[in-house]
BADREN-45855 format. One record per residue: residue in one letter; x, y, z of N, C-alpha, C in turn. Coordinates in pm, whole numbers, padded with zeros to 5 digits, always signed. Example, Ala and Ser with C-alpha at 12.3 -4.5 7.8 and 13.67 -1.06 7.14 Angstrom:
A+01319-00569+00780+01230-00450+00780+01320-00330+00780;S+01285-00225+00708+01367-00106+00714+01290+00003+00787;
! end
This chain:
M+11621+04200+13340+11545+04172+13218+11431+04274+13200;L+11365+04306+13313+11259+04405+13307+11310+04539+13259;T+11431+04578+13306+11490+04705+13265+11512+04710+13116;R+11557+04593+13061+11582+04587+12917+11454+04609+12838;F+11344+04549+12881+11216+04565+12810+11166+04709+12818;V+11187+04772+12936+11144+04910+12951+11219+05001+12855;C+11350+04978+12844+11432+05060+12754+11388+05044+12609;I+11362+04917+12573+11318+04892+12436+11185+04961+12410;G+11097+04957+12511+10967+05022+12497+10980+05172+12481;L+11070+05233+12557+11091+05376+12546+11146+05415+12410;L+11239+05332+12359+11294+05360+12227+11187+05351+12119;S+11100+05250+12133+10994+05234+12034+10898+05351+12038;A+10865+05396+12161+10775+05509+12173+10837+05635+12116;S+10970+05650+12140+11041+05766+12087+11039+05768+11936;A+11057+05650+11877+11060+05642+11731+10924+05674+11670;A+10819+05654+11749+10685+05677+11696+10643+05823+11699;V+10718+05906+11777+10684+06047+11786+10721+06116+11654;P+10629+06183+11587+10661+06247+11457+10754+06366+11476;R+10843+06384+11382+10933+06499+11384+10854+06627+11353;P+10898+06740+11410+10827+06865+11380+10839+06899+11233;A+10731+06949+11174+10732+06984+11031+10830+07097+11005;F+10900+07088+10892+10995+07192+10854+10920+07315+10807;A+10941+07427+10876+10871+07551+10842+10947+07623+10731;Q+10908+07597+10608+10977+07657+10494+10929+07800+10472;Q+11024+07889+10449+10988+08027+10421+10925+08039+10283;T+10824+08122+10275+10763+08150+10145+10849+08254+10073;P+10834+08265+09940+10908+08370+09868+10880+08509+09925;Q+10755+08532+09967+10721+08662+10023+10797+08691+10152;E+10817+08586+10233+10892+08603+10358+11038+08633+10331;K+11093+08570+10229+11232+08597+10192+11246+08740+10140;E+11151+08781+10057+11155+08918+10006+11143+09019+10120;K+11064+08986+10221+11048+09076+10335+11181+09103+10402;I+11266+09001+10407+11399+09018+10467+11481+09118+10385;L+11473+09107+10252+11546+09200+10166+11495+09342+10184;W+11362+09358+10193+11304+09491+10217+11351+09548+10351;E+11362+09461+10452+11408+09507+10583+11552+09556+10576;K+11633+09489+10496+11773+09532+10480+11780+09665+10404;L+11694+09682+10303+11688+09809+10233+11646+09919+10329;E+11546+09890+10411+11499+09987+10511+11612+10026+10606;A+11694+09928+10646+11805+09957+10737+11908+10048+10671;T+11934+10025+10541+12029+10110+10468+11977+10253+10462;I+11849+10270+10429+11792+10403+10419+11790+10472+10555;A+11762+10395+10660+11763+10452+10795+11901+10504+10830;D+12005+10434+10786+12142+10478+10812+12172+10607+10735;V+12125+10615+10610+12142+10738+10532+12072+10854+10602;D+11950+10830+10647+11871+10934+10713+11940+10981+10841;R+11993+10888+10916+12058+10919+11043+12181+11007+11024;N+12250+10989+10914+12377+11060+10893+12365+11184+10805;L+12245+11210+10752+12227+11327+10665+12193+11450+10748;D+12268+11555+10729+12240+11681+10798+12138+11759+10715;G+12013+11719+10728+11904+11777+10652+11782+11690+10666;V+11679+11717+10586+11554+11641+10591+11545+11552+10468;L+11514+11425+10490+11509+11325+10383+11369+11265+10376;G+11316+11254+10254+11190+11184+10231+11208+11082+10120;V+11152+10962+10139+11173+10853+10043+11041+10780+10019;A+11015+10747+09893+10902+10662+09856+10946+10569+09745;I+10934+10438+09768+10975+10337+09670+10859+10240+09652;L+10824+10210+09527+10711+10123+09497+10750+10014+09399;D+10726+09889+09437+10743+09776+09346+10622+09775+09252;L+10643+09807+09126+10532+09818+09032+10475+09683+08993;S+10540+09573+09034+10489+09439+09005+10398+09387+09116;T+10434+09418+09241+10360+09361+09355+10280+09466+09432;G+10316+09593+09417+10250+09698+09493+10311+09723+09629;Q+10412+09643+09667+10477+09666+09796+10555+09796+09791;K+10555+09869+09903+10621+09998+09902+10698+10022+10032;Y+10790+10116+10024+10863+10164+10142+10848+10315+10147;L+10814+10368+10264+10791+10511+10281+10865+10563+10402;L+10932+10675+10386+10998+10743+10497+10973+10893+10483;H+10907+10952+10581+10873+11095+10574+10811+11127+10437;A+10730+11036+10389+10684+11042+10250+10571+11143+10228;D+10513+11195+10335+10404+11291+10320+10446+11432+10356;E+10576+11454+10367+10628+11589+10393+10638+11665+10261;A+10574+11781+10254+10583+11864+10133+10720+11931+10127;M+10786+11918+10014+10920+11974+09997+10928+12042+09860;P+11024+12133+09843+11043+12194+09711+11081+12088+09608;T+11019+12095+09491+11049+11996+09388+11169+12034+09303;A+11200+12164+09296+11296+12211+09197+11252+12157+09060;S+11344+12109+08978+11309+12071+08841+11233+11939+08831;S+11217+11866+08939+11141+11741+08932+10995+11765+08896;I+10946+11886+08919+10807+11919+08882+10788+11910+08732;K+10897+11909+08657+10887+11904+08511+10829+11771+08462;I+10828+11669+08549+10760+11543+08513+10611+11570+08494;A+10552+11647+08586+10409+11680+08577+10381+11769+08456;I+10471+11863+08430+10453+11952+08315+10457+11871+08185;L+10552+11779+08176+10564+11694+08057+10440+11607+08041;A+10387+11555+08152+10268+11470+08146+10149+11548+08090;E+10132+11674+08134+10022+11755+08084+10042+11789+07936;L+10165+11813+07895+10192+11839+07753+10146+11721+07668;Y+10183+11601+07708+10147+11483+07630+09998+11454+07638;R+09936+11485+07752+09792+11466+07763+09718+11558+07666;Q+09762+11683+07656+09697+11776+07563+09723+11736+07417;A+09840+11681+07390+09867+11631+07255+09774+11515+07223;Q+09754+11427+07320+09664+11313+07302+09520+11360+07280;Q+09482+11468+07346+09346+11523+07333+09329+11606+07206;G+09438+11628+07133+09430+11706+07009+09432+11856+07031;K+09465+11901+07152+09469+12045+07181+09596+12110+07126;L+09698+12029+07102+09822+12078+07042+09890+11962+06971;K+09990+11994+06893+10067+11892+06825+10213+11903+06869;L+10271+11791+06899+10412+11791+06940+10501+11838+06826;E+10450+11829+06703+10529+11871+06586+10513+12020+06555;D+10425+12089+06628+10409+12233+06607+10543+12304+06625;L+10568+12405+06541+10694+12478+06547+10682+12600+06639;Y+10792+12627+06708+10797+12745+06795+10926+12821+06764;T+10914+12953+06749+11031+13037+06725+11074+13100+06858;L+11195+13074+06896+11248+13124+07022+11253+13277+07022;Q+11205+13337+07131+11204+13483+07144+11305+13525+07252;R+11357+13647+07235+11451+13698+07334+11386+13706+07473;S+11258+13735+07476+11187+13745+07604+11171+13609+07674;D+11199+13501+07601+11189+13367+07660+11306+13335+07753;I+11419+13403+07733+11541+13367+07802+11537+13410+07948;V+11555+13310+08038+11561+13337+08181+11685+13269+08238;G+11713+13296+08365+11829+13233+08429+11819+13082+08428;G+11933+13017+08414+11933+12871+08409+11887+12816+08276;S+11902+12898+08171+11850+12857+08041+11935+12750+07973;G+12063+12748+08000+12145+12647+07936+12154+12666+07786;I+12111+12567+07709+12125+12570+07564+12045+12684+07501;A+11925+12710+07551+11841+12815+07490+11912+12949+07487;E+11997+12974+07586+12068+13101+07593+12171+13114+07481;A+12213+13000+07426+12313+13001+07319+12249+13003+07180;L+12118+12989+07174+12047+12989+07046+12013+13131+07003;T+11980+13148+06877+11953+13281+06822+11804+13314+06827;P+11766+13410+06911+11624+13448+06921+11574+13503+06788;G+11449+13476+06759+11387+13526+06636+11421+13444+06513;V+11517+13354+06527+11560+13273+06413+11543+13124+06442;T+11583+13083+06561+11579+12941+06598+11435+12891+06607;R+11406+12785+06531+11272+12725+06533+11285+12579+06578;L+11203+12545+06674+11203+12410+06729+11061+12357+06733;T+11048+12225+06724+10916+12168+06748+10888+12174+06899;I+10761+12167+06936+10726+12166+07078+10790+12046+07147;R+10799+11934+07078+10865+11817+07138+11013+11846+07161;D+11078+11917+07068+11219+11954+07087+11235+12043+07209;V+11143+12138+07225+11148+12227+07342+11133+12144+07469;A+11041+12046+07468+11023+11959+07584+11148+11876+07611;A+11216+11835+07504+11339+11758+07521+11446+11840+07591;L+11454+11971+07560+11548+12059+07629+11509+12075+07776;M+11379+12080+07802+11331+12091+07940+11374+11972+08023;I+11371+11853+07964+11402+11731+08038+11551+11699+08037;S+11615+11705+07921+11752+11655+07909+11854+11744+07978;V+11842+11877+07958+11938+11969+08020+11868+12063+08117;S+11742+12032+08147+11663+12109+08244+11661+12257+08211;D+11650+12288+08083+11652+12427+08037+11528+12501+08088;N+11549+12605+08167+11437+12676+08229+11358+12760+08129;S+11425+12816+08029+11353+12891+07926+11260+12797+07850;A+11310+12678+07816+11227+12579+07746+11110+12538+07835;T+11134+12525+07964+11028+12487+08056+10917+12591+08059;N+10955+12719+08063+10853+12825+08067+10773+12832+07938;I+10838+12801+07828+10765+12796+07701+10657+12688+07707;I+10691+12572+07762+10594+12462+07773+10484+12499+07872;I+10520+12563+07984+10418+12605+08081+10318+12700+08016;D+10371+12797+07939+10282+12891+07870+10193+12819+07770;R+10246+12716+07705+10168+12645+07603+10056+12562+07666;V+10084+12492+07778+09983+12403+07836+09897+12471+07942;G+09951+12577+08007+09877+12645+08112+09906+12587+08249;M+09954+12671+08339+09987+12627+08473+09867+12564+08544;E+09750+12625+08524+09630+12575+08591+09592+12436+08541;N+09625+12405+08416+09593+12273+08362+09684+12165+08420;V+09809+12201+08447+09899+12107+08513+09843+12070+08650;N+09797+12170+08724+09742+12144+08858+09609+12070+08852;E+09531+12094+08748+09406+12020+08732+09434+11872+08704;L+09539+11845+08627+09579+11705+08606+09615+11641+08739;L+09695+11710+08819+09734+11657+08949+09613+11634+09038;D+09518+11729+09036+09395+11713+09115+09317+11590+09071;S+09310+11568+08940+09233+11455+08888+09291+11321+08932;L+09418+11321+08967+09485+11199+09013+09490+11191+09165;G+09429+11290+09230+09428+11291+09376+09557+11338+09439;L+09639+11406+09361+09770+11453+09410+09758+11599+09451;T+09697+11620+09564+09660+11756+09606+09773+11831+09675;H+09883+11763+09705+09996+11829+09769+10109+11860+09670;T+10089+11823+09545+10187+11853+09441+10134+11970+09359;R+10209+12080+09358+10161+12203+09296+10269+12269+09211;L+10227+12314+09091+10309+12403+09010+10259+12544+09039;R+10338+12623+09113+10294+12755+09159+10365+12871+09090;R+10473+12841+09024+10549+12950+08960+10624+12896+08841;K+10664+12987+08752+10749+12950+08641+10894+12940+08690;M+10980+12895+08605+11118+12873+08645+11193+13004+08670;M+11270+13002+08777+11358+13112+08816+11280+13240+08847;D+11155+13226+08889+11077+13341+08934+11107+13359+09083;L+11215+13429+09112+11261+13443+09250+11164+13525+09333;K+11096+13621+09269+10998+13702+09342+10885+13613+09393;A+10835+13526+09307+10728+13435+09348+10776+13341+09458;A+10899+13291+09443+10954+13200+09544+10968+13270+09678;S+11012+13396+09676+11029+13471+09801+10896+13499+09868;Q+10788+13498+09790+10654+13518+09844+10590+13388+09890;G+10667+13280+09883+10617+13151+09928+10551+13067+09820;R+10549+13116+09696+10489+13039+09586+10594+12946+09527;E+10621+12840+09602+10723+12743+09562+10654+12624+09496;N+10721+12563+09401+10672+12438+09343+10704+12326+09441;I+10602+12251+09481+10620+12153+09587+10557+12019+09551;A+10597+11919+09629+10538+11785+09619+10579+11707+09743;T+10522+11590+09758+10568+11496+09860+10629+11376+09788;P+10721+11304+09852+10776+11184+09787+10668+11084+09749;R+10568+11067+09836+10461+10972+09805+10387+11013+09678;E+10356+11142+09664+10279+11186+09547+10362+11181+09419;M+10492+11207+09428+10576+11190+09309+10577+11044+09267;M+10585+10954+09364+10579+10811+09336+10446+10773+09273;M+10336+10830+09328+10203+10800+09276+10183+10853+09135;L+10236+10972+09106+10227+11027+08971+10296+10935+08872;L+10414+10889+08906+10487+10797+08818+10411+10666+08801;E+10352+10616+08908+10275+10492+08898+10154+10511+08806;D+10082+10621+08823+09965+10647+08739+10003+10655+08592;L+10116+10719+08565+10163+10726+08427+10198+10586+08376;Y+10271+10510+08455+10314+10375+08417+10194+10285+08387;R+10088+10299+08464+09972+10212+08450+09872+10263+08345;G+09908+10369+08272+09824+10417+08164+09703+10494+08208;K+09706+10553+08325+09592+10630+08374+09589+10772+08317;V+09697+10813+08255+09706+10949+08201+09715+10949+08049;L+09796+10858+07996+09824+10856+07851+09797+10719+07792;N+09759+10716+07665+09744+10587+07597+09883+10533+07561;K+09886+10413+07507+10013+10345+07484+10107+10424+07393;Q+10052+10481+07285+10136+10553+07189+10206+10672+07255;Y+10130+10755+07325+10189+10873+07386+10273+10838+07509;L+10233+10732+07579+10308+10691+07698+10449+10645+07660;E+10459+10570+07551+10592+10523+07507+10683+10641+07474;D+10630+10742+07406+10713+10857+07371+10743+10942+07495;F+10646+10949+07586+10668+11020+07713+10788+10961+07786;F+10789+10830+07803+10898+10765+07875+11029+10769+07795;K+11019+10771+07663+11139+10785+07580+11206+10918+07609;L+11125+11024+07618+11180+11157+07646+11233+11165+07788;L+11160+11107+07882+11201+11113+08023+11324+11027+08049;S+11353+10934+07958+11468+10845+07974+11595+10897+07907;I+11587+11014+07844+11706+11072+07783+11815+11085+07889;H+11938+11047+07852+12048+11056+07948+12066+11200+07996;K+12083+11213+08126+12098+11346+08186+12184+11334+08312;E+12240+11444+08355+12314+11444+08480+12213+11434+08594;S+12213+11321+08663+12115+11301+08769+12167+11199+08870;Y+12089+11175+08974+12135+11096+09087+12089+10951+09083;I+11964+10926+09047+11913+10789+09051+11997+10693+08967;P+12034+10728+08841+12110+10633+08761+12262+10641+08778;R+12311+10725+08867+12454+10756+08873+12542+10631+08883;E+12506+10534+08966+12589+10414+08983+12521+10289+08928;L+12418+10307+08847+12348+10193+08788+12406+10161+08651;P+12379+10041+08596+12433+10005+08463+12394+10106+08356;E+12486+10137+08267+12463+10240+08166+12350+10204+08070;D+12328+10073+08046+12225+10032+07951+12088+10014+08016;L+12077+10045+08144+11950+10032+08215+11861+10152+08184;K+11735+10127+08150+11641+10236+08121+11592+10297+08251;V+11617+10427+08266+11573+10500+08384+11502+10627+08337;A+11373+10637+08364+11294+10754+08326+11281+10843+08449;N+11362+10948+08457+11368+11026+08582+11391+11174+08553;K+11371+11254+08656+11400+11397+08648+11449+11445+08784;P+11575+11488+08791+11628+11541+08917+11591+11688+08935;G+11619+11740+09052+11595+11881+09079+11695+11934+09180;E+11739+12058+09158+11838+12118+09247+11803+12264+09275;L+11806+12301+09401+11797+12439+09447+11891+12453+09566;E+11911+12574+09612+11994+12591+09730+11930+12518+09848;G+12005+12426+09907+11955+12349+10020+11864+12234+09982;V+11850+12208+09850+11755+12107+09802+11819+12020+09695;R+11802+11889+09708+11840+11794+09604+11732+11687+09597;N+11680+11660+09474+11572+11563+09454+11599+11479+09330;D+11533+11365+09324+11527+11289+09199+11411+11191+09211;S+11332+11182+09104+11218+11091+09101+11212+11025+08965;G+11178+10897+08962+11169+10830+08833+11129+10685+08846;I+11124+10619+08730+11097+10474+08724+11222+10406+08670;V+11262+10299+08739+11376+10218+08696+11320+10088+08639;F+11346+10065+08510+11290+09949+08441+11382+09828+08456;T+11372+09765+08571+11459+09652+08606+11391+09521+08571;G+11414+09469+08451+11358+09341+08412+11209+09332+08439;N+11169+09224+08508+11028+09207+08539+10991+09264+08676;R+11081+09345+08735+11051+09410+08861+11080+09560+08854;P+11012+09632+08765+11032+09777+08759+10983+09841+08888;Y+11039+09955+08921+10997+10022+09044+11003+10173+09028;A+10916+10240+09101+10915+10386+09106+10987+10428+09232;I+11064+10534+09222+11141+10581+09337+11144+10734+09338;S+11121+10791+09454+11132+10936+09471+11210+10960+09600;V+11320+11032+09586+11401+11070+09703+11414+11221+09702;M+11367+11284+09808+11369+11430+09817+11443+11472+09944;T+11527+11574+09931+11600+11626+10047+11587+11778+10050;T+11580+11831+10170+11572+11976+10187+11637+12015+10319;Y+11649+12145+10345+11720+12195+10463+11861+12136+10471;L+11924+12115+10355+12057+12055+10355+12163+12154+10401;R+12250+12107+10485+12365+12189+10522+12464+12193+10407;R+12480+12078+10341+12567+12069+10224+12489+11998+10113;E+12469+12066+10001+12391+12007+09892+12451+11876+09842;R+12582+11868+09843+12648+11746+09793+12604+11624+09874;D+12584+11642+10004+12541+11530+10088+12403+11481+10046;G+12317+11573+10004+12185+11532+09956+12195+11448+09831;G+12280+11490+09737+12300+11411+09616+12357+11274+09646;D+12456+11270+09737+12515+11141+09775+12412+11049+09840;A+12322+11107+09919+12217+11028+09984+12125+10964+09879;I+12087+11040+09778+12001+10987+09673+12072+10874+09598;I+12199+10894+09567+12276+10793+09494+12284+10664+09575;R+12309+10674+09704+12323+10555+09787+12190+10481+09798;I+12081+10554+09819+11949+10490+09829+11910+10427+09696;S+11935+10496+09587+11903+10443+09455+11980+10314+09428;N+12108+10313+09462+12191+10196+09440+12141+10077+09523;A+12105+10102+09649+12056+09996+09736+11924+09939+09683;A+11836+10027+09636+11708+09981+09582+11732+09896+09457;Y+11820+09943+09369+11847+09868+09246+11905+09730+09277;Q+11998+09723+09371+12060+09595+09405+11954+09494+09449;M+11853+09541+09523+11746+09450+09566+11657+09411+09449;F+11608+09509+09374+11514+09478+09267+11580+09399+09154;N+11706+09424+09129+11776+09349+09026+11784+09201+09062;R+11812+09171+09189+11816+09032+09233+11676+08969+09227;L+11575+09042+09271+11439+08989+09266+11396+08963+09122;S+11442+09046+09031+11405+09031+08891+11466+08905+08830;R+11586+08868+08874+11659+08758+08810+11658+08628+08889;A+11600+08629+09009+11612+08514+09097+11490+08422+09093;S+11513+08296+09128+11403+08203+09149+11339+08232+09284;E+11232+08159+09318+11165+08182+09446+11254+08146+09564;F+11362+08071+09539+11455+08036+09646+11576+08129+09652;G+11583+08223+09558+11692+08319+09561+11808+08288+09471;R+11799+08181+09392+11906+08149+09297+11899+08249+09182;V+12006+08325+09164+12012+08425+09058+12078+08363+08935;I+12012+08375+08823+12065+08321+08698+12110+08436+08609;S+12240+08450+08589+12292+08551+08499+12304+08491+08359;P+12300+08574+08256+12305+08523+08118+12422+08431+08092;H+12540+08461+08150+12658+08378+08122+12651+08243+08190;D+12562+08228+08293+12551+08102+08364+12480+07995+08282;T+12394+08036+08188+12315+07939+08112+12404+07852+08024;A+12523+07899+07992+12614+07820+07909+12689+07715+07992;N+12687+07730+08124+12757+07636+08211+12666+07592+08325;P+12563+07513+08296+12468+07474+08401+12533+07382+08504;
! end
């Protein structure tokens, strides 16, 4: 009988012991797991790339970022044209020039890598400065780029970068100036600073709303590039790629719903340039897959697609 009472007492005491509280993950902790998976993907790309890779990704909604070799200065190739375009629009905003001003193309303007400008008639073809800038961005026309550099001034582009604290991003030469490049005057940047330049533009630190909207409209013109290569065609991507021998880059902002993000992927010392481009495409796709889910998901990770609302 005593044994029975002891057992009952033990059961009662056991029932009185409170269960451990359920440790529920916060949304931030869940997001951290997704960031860790993105980091693992990029680490795999880095491990398998025969070259040097630098990456900077910034969530423009939360400020969270991912950085890999992000402070290494690398050749920008045509990605420097983002800074040139920013200075053009800043001077237009200041009234120093008008985007509607007309420019007559000269034979002396034509340089290697001109693209469309090389097919136009010098002395006859007249374009607005904005049209010239559109050629610089959309088809990366180097003659158009040099026209814009001459109009805004190389030193003014660098002063803009200095004013934003971007001291490792430099415009040192005009396009296809091989002599300057051979002397070490290369256009350079770091992935972190390209990311920061895009963030400063996005947050209105350089341009007011009117000019910023047109700036991003021009930068979002469809072009052959790496960041949007495998992303939805209707997704707005404001970016500028760059290519040189041994170099592949792309930097831009991807406007993913309520989770837009800035991304800069730079590669150099490439054994095969194609591998650099493939690396950028893979990293861009992985970043988009994460931000797209974060943009559409509840705090528990339930993703609601437009077609789901009709069948709750």
